[in-house]
VEXZAVEX-660034 format. One record per residue (C-alpha): x, y, z; residue in one letter; residue number from 0. Coordinates in steps of 0.25 Angstrom, whole numbers, plus 5000, padded with zeros to 4 digits. Layout:
BEGIN
  east  north    up  aa    i
     X      Y     Z   A  NUM
...
//
This chain:
BEGIN
  east  north    up  aa    i
  4935   5021  4922   M    0
  4936   5013  4933   R    1
  4950   5009  4941   E    2
  4952   4996  4952   D    3
  4957   5004  4966   V    4
  4961   4995  4978   T    5
  4957   5002  4992   L    6
  4964   5004  5001   Q    7
  4962   5006  5019   C    8
  4969   5017  5023   S    9
  4973   5009  5036   E   10
  4980   4996  5036   C   11
  4979   4999  5018   K   12
  4977   4984  5016   E   13
  4967   4988  5003   Q   14
  4955   4981  5005   N   15
  4945   4985  4991   Y   16
  4946   4985  4977   R   17
  4938   4995  4970   T   18
  4936   5004  4959   S   19
  4935   5017  4956   R   20
  4932   5027  4945   E   21
  4948   5031  4938   R   22
  4948   5047  4935   S   23
  4946   5047  4951   A   24
  4957   5059  4955   G   25
  4956   5053  4969   K   26
  4960   5038  4976   K   27
  4947   5032  4981   L   28
  4945   5031  4996   Q   29
  4933   5025  5001   L   30
  4930   5019  5017   K   31
  4930   5004  5015   K   32
  4929   4993  5026   Y   33
  4944   4986  5032   C   34
  4944   4970  5034   P   35
  4957   4975  5042   R   36
  4956   4986  5049   C   37
  4940   4982  5051   R   38
  4934   4995  5050   K   39
  4932   5003  5040   H   40
  4945   5013  5033   T   41
  4946   5023  5020   V   42
  4951   5015  5008   H   43
  4960   5021  5000   R   44
  4962   5018  4987   E   45
  4978   5011  4983   S   46
  4983   5007  4970   K   47
//
């Protein structure tokens, strides 16, 4: 079963992306994505 999550920039704290992940995964999702506010690639972490 999958759940929708929002990804938040670790530097400016803006929520930029929405994606889905497996509900049974233990750790929070972390992806390196482009942040339009920072204008660079940063780590985006799962937020609620």
